[in-house]
Structures are given as C-alpha cells and as structure tokens.
C-alpha positions as CSV (number, residue, x, y, z in Angstrom):
1,X,-10.0,25.5,52.6
2,X,-8.6,23.0,55.3
3,X,-8.5,25.8,58.0
4,X,-7.8,23.5,60.8
5,X,-4.7,21.9,58.7
6,X,-3.7,25.6,57.6
7,X,-3.5,26.6,61.1
8,X,-1.5,23.8,62.3
9,X,0.9,24.0,59.5
10,X,1.6,27.8,60.4
11,X,2.2,27.1,63.8
12,X,4.8,24.4,63.1
13,X,6.5,26.8,60.8
14,X,6.7,29.5,63.5
15,X,8.3,27.1,65.9
16,X,10.6,25.6,63.5
17,X,12.0,28.6,61.8
18,X,13.7,31.2,64.2
19,X,12.9,34.8,63.5
20,X,9.5,34.0,61.5
21,X,6.1,35.7,62.2
22,X,2.6,35.1,60.7
23,X,0.6,37.5,58.8
24,X,-3.0,37.2,58.4
25,X,-6.0,38.8,57.1
26,X,-9.1,37.7,58.5
27,X,-11.9,38.2,56.1
28,X,-14.7,36.8,58.2
29,X,-16.5,40.2,57.8
30,X,-15.7,40.3,54.0
31,X,-19.2,40.8,52.8
32,X,-19.4,43.8,55.2
33,X,-16.1,45.1,53.6
34,X,-14.3,44.3,57.2
35,X,-10.7,43.0,57.2
36,X,-8.8,42.4,60.3
37,X,-4.9,42.0,60.2
38,X,-3.2,39.8,62.7
39,X,0.5,39.4,63.0
40,X,2.0,36.9,65.5
41,X,5.0,34.7,66.2
42,X,5.4,31.4,67.8
43,X,4.5,33.1,71.5
44,X,1.2,34.7,70.3
45,X,-0.4,37.7,68.9
46,X,1.9,40.7,68.4
47,X,-0.9,43.1,66.9
48,X,-4.3,43.2,65.5
49,X,-5.5,46.0,63.6
50,X,-8.2,46.9,61.1
51,X,-6.6,48.4,57.9
52,X,-8.6,51.2,56.1
53,X,-11.3,50.0,53.7
54,X,-10.3,50.1,49.8
55,X,-13.4,50.5,47.6
56,X,-15.5,48.4,50.1
57,X,-13.7,45.4,48.8
58,X,-12.1,43.1,51.2
59,X,-9.7,41.6,48.6
60,X,-8.8,44.8,47.5
61,X,-8.0,45.9,51.2
62,X,-6.1,42.6,51.6
63,X,-3.8,43.4,48.4
64,X,-3.2,47.0,49.1
65,X,-2.2,46.3,52.7
66,X,-0.2,43.2,52.4
67,X,2.7,44.2,50.6
68,X,3.5,47.4,52.8
69,X,3.0,45.3,55.7
70,X,5.9,42.8,54.5
71,X,8.1,45.8,53.7
72,X,7.7,47.2,57.3
73,X,8.6,43.7,58.4
74,X,11.6,43.5,56.4
75,X,12.9,46.8,57.3
76,X,12.7,46.0,60.8
77,X,15.8,43.5,60.1
78,X,14.6,41.0,62.6
79,X,12.3,38.8,60.6
80,X,13.5,35.8,58.6
81,X,10.5,34.4,57.0
82,X,7.0,36.1,57.0
83,X,4.4,33.4,56.5
84,X,1.5,35.0,54.5
85,X,-1.2,32.9,56.0
86,X,-4.2,33.4,53.4
87,X,-7.9,32.9,54.7
88,X,-10.2,30.1,53.9
89,X,-11.2,31.1,50.6
90,X,-8.3,33.4,49.3
91,X,-6.4,31.7,46.4
92,X,-2.8,31.9,46.5
93,X,-2.1,32.7,42.7
94,X,-3.5,36.3,43.2
95,X,-1.5,37.0,46.3
96,X,1.7,35.4,45.1
97,X,1.5,37.5,41.9
98,X,0.9,40.7,44.0
99,X,3.7,40.0,46.2
100,X,6.2,39.1,43.2
101,X,5.1,42.1,41.1
102,X,5.4,44.9,44.1
103,X,7.7,43.6,46.4
104,X,10.9,44.5,44.5
105,X,14.1,43.7,46.0
106,X,13.0,43.8,49.5
107,X,10.9,40.9,49.4
108,X,11.7,37.5,48.2
109,X,8.7,35.0,47.7
110,X,10.2,31.8,49.1
111,X,7.2,29.2,48.3
112,X,3.7,28.6,48.2
113,X,2.3,25.8,50.4
114,X,-1.3,24.3,50.6
115,X,-2.1,22.5,54.0
116,X,-4.1,19.4,53.2
117,X,-5.9,17.1,55.3
118,X,-6.0,14.1,53.0
119,X,-9.2,12.6,54.6
120,X,-11.1,15.9,53.5
121,X,-9.7,16.2,49.9
122,X,-12.7,14.4,48.3
123,X,-15.5,15.9,50.8
124,X,-14.3,19.5,49.9
125,X,-13.6,18.7,46.4
126,X,-17.0,17.4,46.1
127,X,-18.8,20.2,47.7
128,X,-20.8,22.2,45.1
129,X,-22.1,24.8,47.7
130,X,-21.5,28.6,47.0
131,X,-18.9,30.1,49.1
132,X,-21.7,33.0,50.0
133,X,-23.9,30.3,51.4
134,X,-21.3,28.9,53.5
135,X,-20.0,32.2,54.9
136,X,-16.9,31.7,53.2
137,X,-17.2,34.5,50.6
138,X,-14.5,37.2,50.0
139,X,-17.2,39.6,48.8
140,X,-20.8,40.0,48.3
141,X,-20.5,39.2,44.8
142,X,-18.4,36.1,45.2
143,X,-19.9,33.4,42.8
144,X,-17.2,30.8,43.5
145,X,-18.1,27.4,44.9
146,X,-16.3,25.5,47.8
147,X,-15.1,22.5,45.4
148,X,-13.7,24.8,42.6
149,X,-11.9,27.1,45.0
150,X,-10.3,24.2,46.9
151,X,-9.1,22.7,43.5
152,X,-7.3,25.9,42.5
153,X,-5.8,26.2,46.3
154,X,-4.4,22.5,45.7
155,X,-3.2,22.8,42.1
156,X,-1.4,26.0,42.5
157,X,1.0,25.0,45.4
158,X,4.3,22.9,44.4
159,X,4.1,22.1,47.9
160,X,1.5,20.0,50.1
161,X,1.8,20.0,53.7
162,X,0.0,17.1,55.0
163,X,-1.6,17.0,58.4
164,X,-2.8,13.6,59.5
165,X,-3.9,11.8,62.6
166,X,-1.8,9.5,64.5
167,X,-1.0,6.1,63.4
168,X,-3.0,3.4,65.2
169,X,-1.1,0.0,66.1
170,X,-1.4,-1.4,62.3
171,X,0.3,1.5,61.0
172,X,-2.9,3.1,59.4
173,X,-3.6,6.9,60.0
174,X,-6.6,7.7,61.4
175,X,-9.3,9.4,59.1
176,X,-7.5,9.1,55.5
177,X,-7.4,5.9,53.7
178,X,-5.4,4.7,50.5
179,X,-8.1,6.0,48.1
180,X,-7.8,9.4,50.0
181,X,-3.9,9.5,49.2
182,X,-4.6,8.1,45.6
183,X,-7.1,10.9,45.0
184,X,-4.4,13.5,46.2
185,X,-1.4,12.1,44.3
186,X,-3.7,12.1,41.1
187,X,-5.1,15.4,41.3
188,X,-1.5,17.0,41.7
189,X,1.0,14.4,40.8
190,X,4.1,16.9,40.4
191,X,3.5,18.3,43.9
192,X,6.0,17.8,46.6
193,X,4.1,16.2,49.5
194,X,5.6,16.6,53.2
195,X,4.4,16.0,56.6
196,X,3.6,18.8,58.5
197,X,5.4,17.5,61.4
198,X,8.7,16.8,59.4
199,X,11.8,18.8,59.2
200,X,11.3,19.1,55.6
201,X,8.6,21.4,56.1
202,X,10.9,24.5,57.0
203,X,13.1,23.5,54.2
204,X,10.1,23.5,51.8
205,X,9.2,26.7,52.9
206,X,12.4,28.3,52.0
207,X,12.9,26.3,48.6
208,X,12.3,29.2,46.4
209,X,9.2,29.8,44.0
210,X,8.8,30.9,40.1
211,X,5.7,32.9,39.9
212,X,5.8,32.7,36.1
213,X,6.3,29.1,36.0
214,X,3.4,28.4,38.5
215,X,1.0,30.6,36.0
216,X,2.0,28.8,33.0
217,X,1.6,25.3,34.9
218,X,-2.2,26.4,35.3
219,X,-2.8,27.8,31.8
220,X,-5.0,25.5,29.7
221,X,-2.6,25.6,26.9
222,X,0.6,24.4,28.8
223,X,-0.9,23.1,32.0
224,X,1.0,20.2,33.8
225,X,-2.4,18.1,33.6
226,X,-2.4,14.5,35.4
227,X,-1.6,11.4,33.5
228,X,-3.8,8.3,33.3
229,X,-3.8,6.3,36.7
230,X,-5.8,3.9,38.5
231,X,-5.4,3.1,42.2
232,X,-7.1,2.3,45.1
233,X,-10.4,2.7,43.2
234,X,-9.3,6.2,42.0
235,X,-8.9,6.6,38.4
236,X,-7.7,9.4,36.1
237,X,-8.8,9.2,32.7
238,X,-7.1,11.4,29.8
239,X,-9.0,12.1,26.8
240,X,-7.3,13.5,23.8
241,X,-8.7,13.7,20.4
242,X,-7.9,15.8,17.2
243,X,-11.7,16.3,15.9
244,X,-13.7,19.3,17.2
245,X,-17.1,19.2,19.4
246,X,-20.6,19.5,17.7
247,X,-21.6,22.4,20.1
248,X,-24.9,21.6,20.5
249,X,-24.3,17.9,21.4
250,X,-21.5,18.9,23.9
251,X,-23.8,21.4,25.3
252,X,-26.5,18.8,25.9
253,X,-24.2,16.8,27.7
254,X,-22.5,19.4,30.0
255,X,-24.7,18.4,33.0
256,X,-23.5,14.5,32.9
257,X,-19.9,15.6,32.1
258,X,-19.7,18.0,35.0
259,X,-20.8,15.7,37.5
260,X,-19.2,12.5,36.3
261,X,-16.0,13.3,38.2
262,X,-14.9,14.9,41.3
263,X,-12.6,17.1,39.3
264,X,-11.8,17.6,35.5
265,X,-10.1,20.2,33.6
266,X,-8.3,21.1,30.4
267,X,-8.7,22.5,27.1
268,X,-11.2,21.9,24.2
269,X,-12.1,22.9,20.8
270,X,-15.7,23.7,19.3
271,X,-16.5,23.4,15.6
272,X,-18.3,26.6,15.4
273,X,-15.2,28.4,17.3
274,X,-12.5,26.6,15.1
275,X,-9.8,29.4,16.1
276,X,-10.7,29.7,20.0
277,X,-9.2,27.4,22.7
278,X,-11.5,27.1,25.1
279,X,-10.9,26.2,29.0
280,X,-12.6,23.7,31.0
281,X,-12.8,23.4,34.9
282,X,-15.1,21.6,36.9
283,X,-15.3,20.4,40.7
284,X,-18.1,19.7,43.0
285,X,-20.7,19.7,40.0
286,X,-19.9,23.1,38.9
287,X,-18.7,23.7,35.6
288,X,-16.5,26.8,34.3
289,X,-16.0,27.4,30.5
290,X,-14.2,30.2,29.2
291,X,-12.0,31.4,26.2
292,X,-8.3,31.0,26.9
293,X,-7.3,32.8,23.5
294,X,-6.6,31.8,20.0
295,X,-5.1,28.3,19.1
296,X,-1.5,29.2,18.0
297,X,-2.4,27.4,14.6
298,X,-4.8,30.3,13.9
299,X,-2.2,32.8,14.5
300,X,0.1,34.2,11.6
301,X,3.7,33.1,11.9
302,X,4.9,36.5,12.9
303,X,2.5,36.7,16.0
304,X,4.2,33.6,17.5
305,X,6.8,36.0,18.6
306,X,4.4,37.5,21.0
307,X,3.7,34.2,22.5
308,X,5.6,33.1,25.7
309,X,8.2,30.4,25.1
310,X,6.5,27.9,27.2
311,X,3.2,28.3,25.3
312,X,5.1,27.7,21.8
313,X,7.0,24.8,23.5
314,X,4.0,23.1,24.5
315,X,1.9,23.7,21.2
316,X,4.9,22.2,19.3
317,X,5.2,19.1,21.3
318,X,1.3,18.5,20.6
319,X,1.4,19.6,17.1
320,X,-0.8,17.9,14.6
321,X,0.2,18.3,10.8
322,X,-3.6,19.2,9.8
323,X,-4.8,20.8,12.9
324,X,-1.8,22.2,14.5
325,X,-2.3,22.5,18.4
326,X,-6.2,22.4,18.1
327,X,-7.3,19.4,20.0
328,X,-9.5,17.9,22.8
329,X,-7.5,17.6,26.0
330,X,-9.6,16.9,29.0
331,X,-8.7,15.3,32.2
332,X,-11.3,13.5,34.6
333,X,-10.3,12.3,38.2
334,X,-12.4,10.4,40.7
335,X,-13.1,7.5,42.8
336,X,-15.3,5.2,40.9
337,X,-14.8,6.4,37.6
338,X,-16.5,4.7,34.8
339,X,-13.7,5.0,32.0
340,X,-15.8,3.4,29.2
341,X,-19.0,5.5,29.8
342,X,-17.2,8.7,30.0
343,X,-15.2,8.0,26.7
344,X,-18.4,7.0,24.9
345,X,-20.2,10.2,26.1
346,X,-17.3,12.3,25.2
347,X,-16.8,10.6,21.7
348,X,-20.5,11.0,21.0
349,X,-20.1,14.8,21.2
350,X,-17.3,14.9,18.4
351,X,-18.3,15.9,14.8
352,X,-19.4,12.8,12.8
353,X,-17.5,12.0,9.7
354,X,-20.1,13.7,7.6
355,X,-20.1,16.9,9.7
356,X,-16.1,16.8,9.9
357,X,-16.0,16.7,5.9
358,X,-17.9,20.0,5.7
359,X,-14.9,21.8,6.9
360,X,-14.3,25.0,9.0
361,X,-16.7,26.9,6.4
362,X,-19.5,24.5,7.3
363,X,-18.8,24.1,10.9
364,X,-19.4,27.7,11.6
365,X,-22.8,27.5,10.6
366,X,-23.7,24.9,13.4
367,X,-25.9,26.1,16.3
368,X,-23.9,28.4,18.6
369,X,-25.0,26.6,21.7
370,X,-22.2,28.0,23.9
371,X,-23.0,31.7,23.2
372,X,-25.2,31.5,26.4
373,X,-22.2,30.4,28.6
374,X,-19.4,32.6,26.9
375,X,-21.6,35.6,26.9
376,X,-21.0,36.5,23.1
377,X,-24.6,36.3,21.9
C-alpha cells in the first residue's frame, strides 16, 4: 500500500544486487480484467506486455503468468535475483505460496519484504475505505478495505524495509515521529526492520523464507501476536480469558470494539459455538469474523495426529485443565488506547456466573446472534 516506498525499495535492490531484475504486474485496469507485465533492471524497462486474461480475473492472470515468467528468467542463466514487485493491493501471502508450490527446484523464494513509510502506517491502517472506491481493487468483486489489506501486507512479511525522509539538524526524521515508530514496532514486533538505504537490505532479500512457518504465524490458533506494550502514547492490550462470550452481548458491542483500536486480531470463543475457534481481524473500523476450525479440545485424541505440529504445540502451551485450548485471546494496538475501558467492555460480554454454570448444554440455547456474520443461519 505504500507504493512510493515500494518503488524506492525495488530501485535500491536493483542497484545493489548485480544480475537483478524486477517483475511487476500492474493491475491498474484490474476491474476491466487487464494486466500489464513489466520487466526492468537498474537501467530501465526491458519489456512490457499484456498477458492473456484468465477467466476475466486479473489476480488469476497474475498467478498463471508469474511462475512461467520467473522460470524463463531462471532458464536464461543471467538473473541472480528476480524481485517480484507486487501491485498496491496484492497481498504477499497468496503470491509467495504460489511461487513455493509451483516453482519446484528451479525457483527459490529468498524472502518477503514489505516497504514501509513509517509516517503513513497509522493513516493507511485507519483508512476504512473500500479498495473499489479507492481505485485499488484487484477485481470488481473485491470487498477488502485499505486498512485491513495494509495490515496483512505488514504482518506477513518477516522483513520491513523503512523508507524515511532525511534527518534534520536535531537528528529527527521528517514526517515520522516516535509514536509512528512505536506503532510499527508494536504491530509487528518480530519483524526485522532495515533501512532501505542500508547494506542490510540486499542481505535481507537473500536471507531465506519459510512459507509454512509464515502461514502458521498468521493462523489465529498459533499466530505470533504482539505482547502488552505502552510507548510514546501507543499501547498494545492483550486480553486473555477462559470464559466464553455471550453471543448476543458480544454482537451488540462489535461496533465499539471494531473502532476502539487501529488494529485488533486474535481468536475467540462463543458460548453457543463451544467447539469452534473463531478468528477476529479488525482495521480501519472494518471487522472480519470467521471460523478457524475446531478447538483441539473438541477433537478426539486420534484426530490430533492430523493437526500440524505447530498447532499442537501452540495448544499445549496455552492448555487449561478444564477448557483445553478454548479461550479468548484478542490483541488491540492503537495510539490513545483506553485500556481500562476496553477491558471493561470485553469483560461485560463474557458469560455471567449464572450463565456459565448452565454448562455447554445451556450455552447452546443462547441467541445465535453471529449466524448473520458467519452465514450459517
């Protein structure tokens, strides 16, 4: 989403890594099904073409065209690094997984980097505009928003390349301040942050990448969620409880909860769906709630062998004698976050002592308020 920062990072890679090229699929005309492929190196454009459309879907065209083009570069023998420069609203996870799945032994995915202008992190994250309205949709049916798309671009990449203004006489960087940097650090605390104008950038681009580990780090069951923090007016609140939500009370609080922080995510437990893990993602006032599969506590022991080891390990680390891995684990990050108010609101949505005492049989008779969101009613 930080298009100017992305272009600068790509240009710096092309100049610093010999034998490098950039492959870019321009989706400006995506809503009309048009995709333009541009190949360039440090000296300029090498080729420009419009690949044949696939099912009138720009993203499908990109996916089908990308790997053959990379293989052609590999077979040519002169390309050391092919930088796949994704268009503004394309998310890296899907593209990285396509390359890893189809590239075989001919292609090595060396890393995923998201270019960041620290001064733009909050404005873009807080932007709830639809991509369609902003002219950034990858398809006419694209229902994503600017904020939630940017959050996933940021959180998936293990490396963030920072493009900042020049330092002034006081050593401060023009545009970004301490709050911007604190927000970035709290949103993705495990990321390696490198300056775009440093020698580290080229090394980071070739450091290696594990697609399966990256996917696991984003899954709500085992995500590497941020920890409690408070710096420069930016706070991260981790809310963890062992009692299920009352579905109707939580549903009534969704509007407040989706807007209380610039970014929130995690997993949660509804009383009327005691066996189902639900995923929570919110940015820019837009909230996505969806099923993330069963809690492991609801599965027979034999079925655990079918569950990825990282998921089993995450469950064991957060295991409760009575409820197993069933829990509330939500993380909210934002400038000006009112911790006490947020915790009171969340706690008020939990089952009361009397409701909790009814047990799972009684919980299932509670109003199924989330059927409207989960499309099961």
